[in-house]
C-alpha positions, 0 to 999 in steps of 0.5 A: 500500500502506498503511504500518504507521503508517497501519495502526496509526492506522486500527486504533486509530481503528476498533477500540474496543479500544485508545485510543492508538498506545501502547496498541496497541504495548503489546499488538500487533505489526504483521506483514506478512500474505499472508492476503488475496490471496496476492500478497506482503506487501501487507497488515498484521496486528495480532498479539498480542505473545506468542511463540505468536501471532507464531510462529503468524502467521509460520508460517500467514500471513506471506509465505514467504522475505521478510525483514522487518528491523524485525519479525525482532528483535521475533520473535527477542526473543520466542524465535520462530525466524524463520529456520526459519519463513521457509524455503521 
């Protein structure tokens, strides 16, 4: 599985939208994504750093019932009620 850091580096290198990891981190947050194979958090997604985008991703594509200690404070700081979205 690709690490978050590898995902960000690859995204920056290929996107053409952001020029550095710092630029990426100013605009996006990386969250686990169950959007390709349904087998759990085996993929990452670059999500716009807004409460609405984070909430939409968590509700639609994030693996349900999976705690993400690093991502929860980011979402909580944006006002997203992570615990409610992660309930099975």
